[in-house]
Structures are given as structure tokens and as C-alpha cells.
C-alpha positions in Angstrom: 0.0 0.0 0.0 2.8 2.4 0.8 4.5 1.5 -2.5 1.4 2.4 -4.4 1.1 5.7 -2.7 4.7 6.5 -3.5 4.1 5.6 -7.1 1.2 7.9 -7.4 3.1 10.8 -5.9 5.9 10.2 -8.4 3.5 10.3 -11.3 2.0 13.5 -10.1 5.4 15.2 -9.7 6.2 14.1 -13.4 2.9 15.5 -14.7 3.3 18.8 -12.8 6.8 19.2 -14.2 5.6 18.5 -17.8 2.8 21.1 -17.3 5.2 23.8 -16.1 7.6 23.1 -19.0 4.9 23.3 -21.6 3.6 26.7 -20.3 6.9 28.4 -20.2 7.8 30.8 -23.0 10.4 29.6 -25.4 13.5 31.7 -26.2 13.2 34.3 -29.0 14.9 33.2 -32.2 17.7 35.2 -33.8 16.8 38.3 -35.9 16.8 37.6 -39.6 18.8 39.7 -42.1 17.1 42.8 -43.4 15.4 42.5 -46.8 16.9 44.3 -49.9 15.5 47.7 -50.9 13.2 47.5 -53.9 14.7 48.7 -57.2 13.4 52.0 -58.5 11.5 51.9 -61.8 13.1 53.5 -64.9 11.9 57.1 -65.6 9.6 57.4 -68.6 10.8 59.3 -71.7 9.8 63.0 -72.1 6.9 63.6 -74.4 7.3 65.6 -77.6 6.5 69.3 -77.4 3.4 70.4 -79.2 3.4 72.8 -82.2 3.0 76.5 -81.4 -0.5 77.8 -82.2 -1.1 80.4 -84.9 -1.2 84.0 -83.8 -4.6 85.6 -83.6 -5.6 88.4 -85.9 -5.1 92.0 -84.6 -8.3 93.6 -83.5 -9.6 96.7 -85.1 -8.8 100.1 -83.5 -11.6 101.3 -81.2 -13.5 104.5 -81.7 -12.0 107.6 -79.9 -13.6 108.1 -76.5 -14.6 111.1 -74.5 -12.5 110.3 -71.4 -10.0 113.1 -72.1 -11.9 115.4 -74.5 -12.9 118.7 -72.9 -15.9 120.7 -74.3 -17.9 123.6 -73.1 -21.6 124.4 -73.1 -22.8 127.1 -75.4 -21.5 130.5 -74.1 -23.7 133.5 -74.9 -22.1 136.3 -77.1 -21.0 139.1 -74.8 -18.5 141.4 -76.6 -16.7 144.0 -74.6 -18.1 146.9 -76.7 -21.8 147.1 -77.3 -21.6 149.9 -79.9 -20.3 149.8 -83.5 -16.6 149.3 -83.7 -13.9 148.2 -86.1 -12.8 145.4 -83.7 -14.2 143.7 -80.7 -13.4 140.7 -78.4 -14.8 138.4 -75.7 -13.0 136.3 -73.2 -14.6 132.8 -73.3 -12.6 131.0 -70.6 -9.2 130.3 -69.1 -7.4 127.0 -68.8 -4.8 125.7 -66.3 -1.9 123.6 -67.6 -3.6 120.3 -67.0 -6.6 121.3 -69.1 -4.9 122.6 -72.3 -1.5 122.2 -73.7 -0.8 124.8 -76.3 1.9 122.8 -78.0 0.1 119.5 -78.3 -3.7 119.8 -78.0 -6.2 120.7 -80.7 -8.8 123.3 -79.9 -11.9 123.8 -82.0 -14.1 126.8 -81.6 -17.7 127.1 -83.0 -20.2 130.0 -83.3 -24.0 129.4 -83.5 -26.4 131.6 -85.4 -30.1 131.3 -84.9 -31.8 131.4 -88.3 -35.3 131.0 -86.7 -36.8 129.4 -83.7 -36.4 125.9 -85.3 -33.2 126.2 -87.3 -29.6 127.2 -86.2 -26.4 127.3 -88.2 -23.1 126.3 -86.5 -19.9 127.5 -88.1 -16.3 126.7 -87.2 -14.1 129.7 -86.4 -12.3 131.4 -88.0 -15.3 132.3 -90.2 -15.8 135.2 -92.7 -19.2 136.7 -93.0 -18.7 138.2 -96.4 -22.2 139.8 -96.6 -21.2 142.1 -93.7 -17.4 142.2 -94.2 -16.9 140.6 -90.8 -14.2 138.2 -89.7 -14.7 136.0 -86.6 -11.7 134.3 -85.2 -10.2 133.3 -81.8 -6.9 133.6 -80.0 -5.3 131.3 -77.3 -2.8 133.3 -75.2 -0.5 131.6 -72.7 0.4 133.1 -69.3 2.2 131.7 -66.3 0.2 128.7 -65.1 -2.3 128.5 -67.9 -3.8 130.1 -71.0 -6.9 132.1 -72.1 -9.3 131.7 -75.0 -10.8 134.8 -76.6 -13.1 135.4 -79.5 -11.8 138.2 -81.8 -13.8 140.0 -84.5 -13.0 142.7 -87.0 -14.3 144.3 -90.1 -12.6 143.5 -93.4 -12.9 147.0 -94.8 -12.1 149.1 -91.8 -15.7 150.1 -91.2 -17.5 149.8 -87.9 -20.0 147.0 -87.0 -21.8 145.7 -83.9 -21.0 142.0 -84.7 -24.3 140.4 -83.9 -24.2 137.5 -86.3 -23.4 134.7 -83.7 -25.6 134.2 -80.7 -23.2 132.0 -78.7 -19.9 130.1 -78.9 -18.5 126.8 -77.6 -15.1 125.1 -77.8 -13.8 121.5 -77.9 -10.3 120.4 -76.8 -8.8 117.2 -78.1 -5.7 116.4 -76.0 -2.6 115.3 -77.8 -4.0 115.8 -81.3 -2.0 117.6 -83.9 -3.4 118.8 -87.2 -1.9 116.9 -90.1 -0.7 120.0 -91.8 1.5 121.3 -88.9 4.6 119.2 -89.6 5.9 116.4 -91.9 6.2 114.1 -88.8 2.4 114.2 -88.3 1.1 113.8 -91.9 -0.8 110.7 -90.9 -2.6 112.4 -88.0 -6.3 113.3 -88.3 -6.8 116.9 -89.1 -9.9 117.6 -86.9 -10.2 121.2 -88.3 -11.3 119.6 -91.6 -14.2 117.8 -90.0 -17.7 119.3 -89.7 -19.2 120.1 -86.3 -21.6 117.2 -86.7 -18.7 114.8 -87.4 -16.8 116.0 -84.3 -19.7 115.6 -81.8 -20.5 112.2 -83.3 -16.9 111.0 -83.2 -16.4 112.0 -79.6 -19.9 111.5 -78.4 -20.3 115.1 -77.3 -23.8 116.1 -76.2 -25.5 119.1 -77.7 
């Protein structure tokens, strides 16, 4: 009986030892060698440049605008002398240097004659009224800091007149314009003095 008990104890000790051995962690294995880097792919060939496109056609020049054109309202005739005289004059306005450049700008002056209540004639100055031997012109005189615009009238035969043909006057300034007849360098420029009053106000969109 004692021998059986000892045998049982020995078997239990063996089983416990096997259980402990099976539950213990095994040792880590050695670290393997690092893998090789992957090989980069070959760059693709550059594509062929496309052909340049054809140049577009130049656009047409636009119509002149009114952004820099200066024009007056109609200014009533008011000569300095109200009696018959050989000459007379009227100051229309004065300009500062930013408004009128005597060497570069074109100035056009017009006189308006009322034929009747419905019809008026507009003439560009200088103008000769042959039927009354009258000459209507204008003068631009410079002074320090600006210039002045005057209407000047005179008789052609030395007689005396009151100069009542025109009822009022107005002016138009076109900056940077030079009449084509002023120099050989500007032969291709537009000569605005050759255009009618109707053409000027239409070209520059000037209200009546």
C-alpha cells in the first residue's frame, strides 16, 4: 500500500513538471537579415513638345472716347463793346496747364447763329461773314500757369459794325491731337479742323 502511494506521488510530480515546462515561453529566435531595398523603376521618356498655335488676328482700333476730351456748353455772345466798332473781343474762358497744352492739343471753336426758332447754323471759327465784311476768329494766349481763350472779331474793310451774327460760342479740346498740316512728322494724324461740327460731336460722343 505504501508502495502504491509513492508511485502515485511520483507520477503527479512528473505530470506537474511537464505542465510547467509546456507553459513556459520559449526563447526568441535570432533576428533575420534585413530585406533588400526595392529597385526604383526607370523614368519614362519625355513627351514631344506640341506645335505653337497660330497668332490671332489683330483687333480693329476702337473709336476715340470722350474720357480726355474737354468741351464747353454754349456760351452767350457778350463782346466787350456794345456799340459799333472796327474790332471787338470776348473772353470765353481760361485753362490751367492740365486742361490745355498749347503745343500738343487741338482746340476747335464754333459759333452758333439762330436762323429762326427751329433752325440754327453752326460755323467753325475762323469764319468770314462776307455779306457784312466781318471776320470772326479766336486767340489762345498763354500766361504763367495757364492760357486764355478769346473770340476776336474785326471788319474786313475798316468800317464799324456791332458783330451780332453769332448768338453764342463753344469750344472742344482734343488732347494730344496735332493737325496733319502742322509738320511732316504728323502727316498721318487726323486733321480735326477739316471735319464738320456734326462729325466732331458724333466722333467724340459730345452732347449738344
